[in-house]
C-alpha positions as CSV (number, residue, x, y, z in Angstrom):
1,X,62.4,23.5,-21.0
2,X,63.2,23.7,-17.3
3,X,59.5,24.2,-16.5
4,X,58.7,20.9,-18.2
5,X,61.1,19.1,-15.8
6,X,59.1,20.3,-12.8
7,X,55.9,18.6,-14.0
8,X,54.6,15.4,-12.6
9,X,52.7,13.8,-15.5
10,X,50.1,11.0,-15.5
11,X,48.7,9.3,-18.5
12,X,46.2,6.6,-19.3
13,X,45.7,4.3,-22.3
14,X,42.9,2.5,-24.0
15,X,43.5,0.0,-26.7
16,X,47.2,0.8,-26.6
17,X,46.6,4.5,-27.4
18,X,47.1,7.4,-25.1
19,X,43.6,8.4,-23.9
20,X,44.3,11.1,-21.5
21,X,47.1,13.1,-19.8
22,X,47.2,15.2,-16.7
23,X,50.3,17.2,-15.5
24,X,50.8,18.9,-12.1
25,X,53.3,21.4,-11.0
26,X,53.1,21.0,-7.2
27,X,49.3,20.9,-6.7
28,X,48.5,23.1,-9.7
29,X,47.0,21.4,-12.8
30,X,49.1,22.6,-15.7
31,X,47.4,20.5,-18.4
32,X,44.6,18.0,-18.6
33,X,43.4,16.5,-21.8
34,X,41.3,13.5,-22.8
35,X,41.2,12.3,-26.4
36,X,37.9,13.4,-28.0
37,X,36.6,10.0,-29.0
38,X,36.9,8.7,-25.4
39,X,35.5,11.7,-23.6
40,X,32.4,11.0,-21.5
41,X,33.5,7.5,-20.5
42,X,34.9,8.4,-17.1
43,X,38.5,8.3,-18.2
44,X,39.2,11.9,-17.3
45,X,37.6,11.6,-13.9
46,X,39.6,8.4,-13.1
47,X,42.8,10.1,-14.2
48,X,42.0,13.2,-12.1
49,X,41.2,11.1,-9.0
50,X,44.4,9.1,-9.4
51,X,46.5,12.3,-9.6
52,X,44.5,14.1,-6.8
53,X,45.2,11.2,-4.4
54,X,48.9,11.7,-5.0
55,X,49.0,15.5,-5.1
56,X,47.5,16.4,-1.8
57,X,45.3,19.4,-1.4
58,X,44.3,22.1,-2.2
59,X,44.6,21.5,-5.9
60,X,44.3,24.6,-8.2
61,X,43.9,25.2,-11.9
62,X,43.6,28.1,-14.4
63,X,40.7,26.8,-16.4
64,X,40.0,27.7,-20.0
65,X,36.5,29.0,-20.6
66,X,35.7,25.7,-22.3
67,X,36.7,23.6,-19.2
68,X,35.1,25.6,-16.3
69,X,32.0,23.3,-16.1
70,X,34.2,20.2,-16.4
71,X,36.3,21.4,-13.4
72,X,33.1,22.3,-11.5
73,X,31.9,18.7,-11.9
74,X,35.2,17.5,-10.5
75,X,34.6,19.7,-7.4
76,X,36.4,22.9,-8.2
77,X,35.1,26.3,-7.4
78,X,36.2,29.7,-9.0
79,X,38.4,31.8,-6.7
80,X,38.1,34.9,-9.0
81,X,36.3,36.1,-12.1
82,X,37.6,35.2,-15.5
83,X,40.9,36.9,-16.3
84,X,43.0,37.6,-19.4
85,X,46.7,37.5,-19.3
86,X,48.9,37.8,-22.4
87,X,45.7,37.3,-24.5
88,X,44.8,34.0,-22.7
89,X,41.4,33.8,-20.9
90,X,41.2,31.7,-17.8
91,X,39.3,31.3,-14.5
92,X,41.3,30.6,-11.4
93,X,39.8,27.7,-9.5
94,X,40.6,25.5,-6.5
95,X,39.3,22.1,-5.4
96,X,36.6,22.6,-2.7
């Protein structure tokens, strides 16, 4: 639970419902989700830009295989090949 206390969390709402959330530990994205039915409407990009403006640079993320292209579109580049740690696949990335 102590790690949760170190997160800075941002959220955005549409129609009174949570639409997306992004949490940072320092400049590292720890989680970033947008509700499926509102994906593709710019909500995630706006949430990311808001958090990035407050986080400073360089931002980093350990992207799931599913999200690598999403992070690329936000300006991230891989810093190493895909890795597996404790059974979890991820690609380390940083904001270019």
